[in-house]
C-alpha angles and dihedrals in degrees: 000000000000126000089251094060116099123193111214119234110237116204117214122236091257126136090224089070095047125090095185095110092050093043092055087074096051148088123222123209147168136205115248092208107024098178089061098042127077112221101196093046091048092051090052098044106040094070087056092047090049090044092230094114111167094009093081137043128200128220126195106222099176135344089282107022130069145169134221117202114203133201095206129050089210090062091054091052092048092053094047093045092060090063128207119031131198136193126191084006092294126106131259127205109223131177143149117280116257124185094229107028120202121247092261095049111145090003094101136046137187109251132178116229130200108212119193144161095051109162110259094234090059100036095131139126089252092056093046090049091050093051094045091043089060088060102042146321107309114234103166140001110205099209136093111201089208092061134064119273106215099184129056094246141055120231116226127176116216136173102244125208100230092207095062128083117273104222125188095205130055123190114228119194110209124216127248093036091299093147127227130314125199111223120205118226125190120189112215116226093005108121117164129032140148109284092207105050095012094229124143098227104077148009124263095254091062097036109143091209092054092045090051091052092051092048091050090052091051094248 
């Protein structure tokens, strides 16, 4: 046998080797900007932020991915219900463990939007749904047209693709030659992002799009 040969390790079909039962009570997550987020500090602090304290334990799986194992199902539901989470001002993808995750697992997150500046002649559920649908999959529109709206925005929850730009303006072309309206979009609980490409995975000074532009210009 040469030094280059490697004999694979074959695990037996034995329950003692399987973590499936434990994992069924857990959440998996990943940092969106690992160089700017401290794993060990996050694993210590998030149970306090969630107010679950000694009912959960965190495990660092890689430099960017992690797992939280809970004692109570109600605690898992409470964490997920509150939506998007950040640490060190950068986002985290977080979802319930599944044995065979889909290809987009931890690539999306539920996020609440605040949509404002919709033209009064088109201030309808259909328009709001169209605007929010251009940002992500619409889960809930928190507005009843038959009731008062006491703030200058409508809250909408969408499932956001975390790999796409997070833009604070959306262009809305109005019918009948009505021109174009710029709709304002605020993303609740999202703090930092790149202010060049608007993605959630890096800061502007290391933006690959900006670096590519500079390289193309010979700078």
